[in-house]
Structures are given as C-alpha cells and as structure tokens.
C-alpha positions as CSV (number, residue, x, y, z in Angstrom):
1,X,139.5,91.9,126.5
2,X,137.2,89.0,125.4
3,X,134.5,89.3,122.9
4,X,132.0,86.2,121.9
5,X,130.1,86.0,118.9
6,X,126.9,83.7,119.4
7,X,124.5,82.0,116.7
8,X,121.7,82.3,119.4
9,X,121.6,83.0,122.8
10,X,121.6,81.4,126.4
11,X,118.0,79.9,126.0
12,X,119.6,77.5,123.5
13,X,121.9,74.7,124.7
14,X,124.3,74.9,122.5
15,X,125.3,78.6,123.2
16,X,124.5,78.4,126.9
17,X,127.3,75.7,127.1
18,X,129.7,78.3,125.6
19,X,128.4,81.0,127.7
20,X,129.0,79.2,130.9
21,X,132.3,77.8,129.9
22,X,133.8,81.2,129.0
23,X,132.3,83.0,132.3
24,X,133.9,80.0,134.2
25,X,137.3,80.6,132.5
26,X,137.2,83.9,133.1
27,X,136.3,84.1,136.6
28,X,139.3,81.4,137.0
29,X,141.9,83.7,135.4
30,X,140.4,86.8,137.0
31,X,139.3,88.3,133.6
32,X,136.5,90.9,134.0
33,X,136.2,92.3,130.5
34,X,133.9,90.1,128.6
35,X,131.6,91.1,125.8
36,X,128.9,89.1,123.9
37,X,127.2,89.7,120.6
38,X,124.2,87.6,120.8
39,X,121.8,85.9,117.9
40,X,124.2,86.7,115.2
41,X,123.4,84.5,112.2
42,X,125.9,82.7,109.9
43,X,126.1,85.6,107.5
44,X,127.7,89.3,107.1
45,X,126.0,90.3,110.7
46,X,128.8,88.2,111.9
47,X,131.5,90.4,110.1
48,X,129.8,93.3,111.5
49,X,129.7,91.9,115.0
50,X,133.1,90.8,115.0
51,X,134.5,94.5,113.7
52,X,132.5,95.8,116.6
53,X,134.3,93.9,119.2
54,X,137.5,95.1,117.5
55,X,136.5,98.6,118.1
56,X,135.7,98.0,121.5
57,X,139.2,97.0,122.2
58,X,138.8,93.3,122.3
59,X,142.1,91.4,122.3
60,X,140.3,88.0,121.6
61,X,137.2,87.2,119.7
62,X,135.5,83.8,119.5
63,X,132.7,82.7,117.5
64,X,130.8,79.8,118.3
65,X,128.8,78.2,114.8
66,X,130.3,76.5,111.9
67,X,128.7,78.9,109.2
68,X,130.6,81.9,111.0
69,X,134.0,80.9,109.9
70,X,134.3,82.6,106.7
71,X,133.2,86.1,108.2
72,X,135.7,85.5,111.1
73,X,138.7,85.0,108.5
74,X,137.8,88.4,106.8
75,X,137.9,90.3,109.7
76,X,141.0,88.5,110.9
77,X,143.0,89.4,107.9
78,X,141.9,93.0,108.3
79,X,143.0,93.1,112.1
80,X,146.5,91.0,112.4
81,X,147.1,92.1,115.9
82,X,143.8,90.5,117.1
83,X,143.3,86.9,118.0
84,X,140.3,85.3,116.5
85,X,139.1,82.0,117.3
86,X,136.3,79.6,115.6
87,X,134.6,76.5,117.0
88,X,133.9,73.8,114.7
89,X,135.7,75.4,111.6
90,X,137.9,73.6,109.1
91,X,139.9,76.1,107.4
92,X,142.6,77.5,109.7
93,X,145.4,75.3,108.6
94,X,145.1,76.2,104.9
95,X,143.7,79.8,105.4
96,X,147.2,81.4,105.7
97,X,145.9,83.9,108.4
98,X,148.4,83.3,111.5
99,X,145.7,84.9,113.9
100,X,142.9,82.8,113.2
101,X,142.4,79.6,114.8
102,X,139.9,76.5,115.0
103,X,138.8,74.5,117.9
104,X,136.7,71.3,118.5
105,X,136.8,68.4,120.8
106,X,136.4,64.5,120.2
107,X,133.0,64.5,121.2
108,X,132.4,61.3,119.3
109,X,133.9,59.7,122.4
110,X,131.5,61.5,124.6
111,X,128.5,60.2,122.3
112,X,130.1,56.6,122.4
113,X,129.8,57.0,126.3
114,X,126.3,58.2,126.1
115,X,125.1,55.6,123.6
116,X,126.7,53.3,126.5
117,X,124.3,54.5,128.7
118,X,121.4,54.2,126.3
119,X,122.2,50.2,125.7
120,X,122.5,49.3,129.4
121,X,119.1,51.1,129.5
122,X,117.7,49.4,126.7
123,X,119.2,46.0,128.5
124,X,117.2,46.9,131.6
125,X,113.9,47.5,129.6
126,X,114.5,44.1,128.1
127,X,115.5,42.1,131.4
128,X,112.3,43.8,133.1
129,X,110.2,42.5,130.5
130,X,108.9,46.1,129.5
131,X,110.4,45.7,125.7
132,X,111.7,42.4,123.8
133,X,115.4,42.6,122.2
134,X,113.9,43.1,119.1
135,X,111.8,46.6,120.0
136,X,115.2,47.9,121.7
137,X,114.6,50.7,118.9
138,X,116.3,54.3,119.5
139,X,115.8,57.5,117.6
140,X,118.0,60.1,117.0
141,X,117.1,63.7,115.6
142,X,120.2,65.3,113.6
143,X,120.2,69.3,112.6
144,X,122.1,68.3,109.7
145,X,124.0,65.7,107.1
146,X,127.2,67.3,107.9
147,X,130.2,64.9,109.3
148,X,130.1,66.0,112.3
149,X,126.6,65.1,113.0
150,X,127.1,61.5,111.3
151,X,130.2,60.9,113.3
152,X,128.4,61.6,116.5
153,X,125.2,59.4,115.6
154,X,127.6,56.3,114.5
155,X,129.7,56.6,117.6
156,X,126.6,57.0,119.7
157,X,125.0,53.9,117.6
158,X,128.2,51.8,118.3
159,X,128.2,52.7,122.1
160,X,124.7,51.1,122.3
161,X,125.5,48.2,120.3
162,X,128.4,47.4,122.3
163,X,126.2,46.7,125.3
164,X,123.0,46.0,123.8
165,X,123.7,44.1,120.4
166,X,119.8,43.9,119.5
167,X,119.8,47.7,119.4
168,X,118.6,49.6,116.3
169,X,118.1,53.2,115.5
170,X,116.6,55.5,113.1
171,X,117.9,58.9,112.2
172,X,115.8,62.0,111.0
173,X,117.0,65.4,109.9
174,X,115.6,68.8,110.5
175,X,117.9,70.7,108.6
176,X,117.9,73.4,111.3
177,X,120.5,73.7,114.2
178,X,117.9,75.2,116.8
179,X,114.0,74.6,115.8
180,X,111.5,73.9,118.7
181,X,108.8,73.0,116.8
182,X,110.7,71.2,114.1
183,X,112.6,69.1,116.8
184,X,109.5,68.3,118.7
185,X,107.8,67.5,115.3
186,X,110.6,64.9,114.6
187,X,110.7,63.7,118.0
188,X,106.8,62.8,117.6
189,X,107.3,61.2,114.0
190,X,110.1,58.9,115.8
191,X,107.7,58.1,118.8
192,X,105.0,56.9,116.1
193,X,107.8,54.7,114.4
194,X,108.0,52.9,117.9
195,X,111.2,54.1,119.5
196,X,111.9,53.8,123.2
197,X,114.7,55.8,123.6
198,X,115.4,59.1,122.2
199,X,118.8,61.3,121.5
200,X,119.8,64.4,119.2
201,X,122.5,66.7,117.8
202,X,120.2,69.6,118.0
203,X,119.9,72.8,120.0
204,X,116.6,73.3,121.7
205,X,114.4,71.4,124.4
206,X,112.2,70.0,121.6
207,X,113.4,66.3,122.1
208,X,113.5,65.9,125.7
209,X,110.0,67.8,126.3
210,X,108.7,65.3,123.7
211,X,110.2,62.6,125.6
212,X,108.7,64.0,128.9
213,X,105.2,64.5,127.5
214,X,105.0,60.9,126.2
215,X,106.4,59.5,129.8
216,X,103.7,61.7,131.7
217,X,101.2,59.9,129.7
218,X,102.0,56.3,130.7
219,X,104.3,55.5,128.2
220,X,107.9,55.8,129.2
221,X,110.2,57.0,126.5
222,X,113.8,57.8,127.7
223,X,116.2,60.4,126.4
224,X,119.8,61.1,126.0
225,X,121.1,64.7,125.6
226,X,123.6,67.1,124.3
227,X,125.4,70.0,125.7
228,X,123.4,70.7,128.9
229,X,121.7,68.5,131.9
230,X,118.0,67.8,131.0
231,X,117.2,66.4,134.3
232,X,115.2,69.2,135.4
233,X,113.2,69.6,132.0
234,X,112.7,65.8,131.4
235,X,112.9,64.2,135.2
236,X,111.1,61.4,134.3
237,X,112.6,60.6,130.5
238,X,116.6,61.7,131.0
239,X,119.2,59.7,131.6
240,X,122.2,61.9,130.9
241,X,124.1,64.1,128.4
242,X,127.1,64.2,126.7
243,X,128.9,67.6,126.3
244,X,132.0,69.4,124.9
245,X,133.3,71.3,127.9
246,X,135.0,74.4,126.7
247,X,136.5,75.8,129.9
248,X,140.2,74.1,129.3
249,X,140.3,75.7,125.6
250,X,139.1,79.2,126.7
251,X,141.7,79.0,130.1
252,X,144.5,77.9,127.3
253,X,144.0,80.7,124.5
254,X,143.2,83.5,127.3
255,X,146.4,82.2,129.4
256,X,148.5,82.0,125.9
257,X,147.5,85.0,124.5
258,X,148.1,87.2,127.6
259,X,151.6,85.8,127.8
260,X,152.4,86.6,124.1
261,X,152.7,82.8,123.3
262,X,151.9,81.0,120.2
263,X,148.2,79.0,119.9
264,X,147.8,76.0,117.6
265,X,145.9,76.6,114.6
266,X,143.6,73.5,115.0
267,X,143.1,72.4,118.7
268,X,141.2,69.2,119.7
269,X,140.0,68.7,123.4
270,X,140.1,64.8,124.5
271,X,138.2,62.9,127.5
272,X,141.7,63.5,128.8
273,X,141.9,67.4,128.5
274,X,138.6,67.3,130.4
275,X,137.0,68.7,127.1
276,X,134.8,65.8,126.6
277,X,132.5,64.5,129.2
278,X,129.0,63.3,130.4
279,X,126.8,65.6,132.5
280,X,125.4,64.6,135.6
281,X,123.4,61.4,135.7
282,X,119.6,61.1,136.2
283,X,120.0,58.9,139.2
284,X,116.1,58.1,139.1
285,X,116.8,56.4,135.8
286,X,120.6,55.2,135.9
287,X,121.8,52.5,138.3
288,X,125.0,52.5,139.9
289,X,125.9,49.5,138.0
290,X,125.3,51.3,134.7
291,X,127.4,54.3,136.0
292,X,130.4,51.8,136.8
293,X,130.1,50.3,133.5
294,X,130.3,53.5,131.9
295,X,133.4,54.4,134.0
296,X,135.2,51.2,132.8
297,X,134.4,52.0,129.1
298,X,135.8,55.9,129.8
299,X,138.9,54.3,131.0
300,X,139.3,52.2,127.8
301,X,138.5,55.4,125.8
302,X,141.2,57.3,127.7
303,X,144.1,54.8,127.5
304,X,143.4,54.0,123.8
305,X,142.4,50.2,124.3
306,X,138.9,50.9,123.1
C-alpha cells in the first residue's frame, strides 16, 4: 500500500506532476492500494498525515515538498518497518535513519534544454525583425532564493545564451511556491520591464496566463514552463516545459520494497533514466529546426560532451 503526502493538490502543476507519475507507476506495476493526503503544509500537519498513513497500513510513504522533510524523518524514526521517501530533501545520508530516503533529478539539464528552446525563439524573433538583438530580454519568476531554484535559472540562462549570445535575463522572486496572484503580479512587473519571453520556477498558472493575456492583446510574449504542458492554457504564448518525470523513480522504489531489496539513500534521476525531459512542444510556436537542435543538445548532455 502506497501513501503520498502532497503540499497542494492536482490544481497545482507541481503536485499534479507527482500525482500523474505515481498513478502511472502503480498502473504499470499492478498496484491498486494508493492513498493521498493533499494540501498538507510544511509543518506538524505533515507528521500527522504520515502517521495516519502508517495507521492505514501503508508500506511506503512519499512526501513531495522540501519543508516536509524534518517531519517525515521524525515519523520514520518511530516506524522502522515502513519505508519513507522524500522529494528534494538533503538529509537522508546524514540523518542515520535507514528507512528514510531522498530523491531528485538533474533537472538543471532539462532547464538547459528549455533555455535552448527559448534562445532559438529569440533568434527567430531577431531574424524576423520583431526585436533587435539588444531586446532579447527574458524574464524569470523564481519561488525561493534556494540553491535548487538558482541552479535551475542559471542553467536555463546558459542554455539560452548558448544559441543566442545577446540574450539577457531578469529574475524576480515571489517567496512562495504557489501563489497565483503573486506569480501574475511578478509576470506583469517583468512585462513592464520589457521582457519578450518568460519562464518560471513556481507552481501555478499565473505566468503562462499573464503571457497569454499579453499575446491576445496583440503583444506576443512567449512562455517556457515547468512540470506540466501549458499548451491548452496558453496556446498563443507557450513553447514547451521542462519537467521531472517521477514515474521511473516510483517504479524503482515500489519494486525494490516489494522484493525486500535495499533502496539508495539518495537518488538522482537523469535524462538517461527518463527522469528529466521536455513536455510536448507547441507546434504553433516551435519549428522542426528548433526541435532538431534541441535533440542535438540533448544527445550532448546524455553523453557528457556538453
């Protein structure tokens, strides 16, 4: 039996990404006992939710947010026969709790690929005479000034600059993982500063919606997303999203626990494991030539030449 603790719910892209992946892994492995605890904040409510899942008979409990970690560790110490897993955490190797594990993925590689898409779009706008090289200005909305976020937007920027040397980028923080109003406000602020392309490390639809509104108003403003495909939400603005596909990790841990095999304390999925990838392109805004270039870069990341 699998238990999953979510910071939000399926209306937030970050959590929806986990929900879809764990359901796919369960379907692939024939697991039918799956329980969710949704809208669990990063406080003692997480501990309570984990204990409730233990009492419901869960063999595996997974929590999806950075701030859940200390509470998951506390419960793992109390229940050594249950395996606990946590996304984005940092303490599994040093906590001394053998049934507690951390996992993430090399999403900076996916961000780099997404940045290449952004840079290629900027090049197209320059070549078509819609902007000058000096106007190739990107905006980026970041939730927190954490290493994960900084690594992500740095990789994205390097990807864009690798194909569009004149690209610049402005970063603004919301200090919240998921706040629709704050993300829309941040996007509008960046639009006023003259950005022509937007991306984010934040969890709601605020940024793509703001870009789509601007595009509908006759001022095309392109968007690169995270976690989910925004083609339906922003068909005029969206290009593609980078994402972590958690399905391979869930299949790995579910199979290992079922067989009584040890699981790594720290796990990092990669492009090669299928854990880091881009979502479907918006064909209205991304050309076949752009896609071919991205595949070339992806191969370089996978073989280590980039």
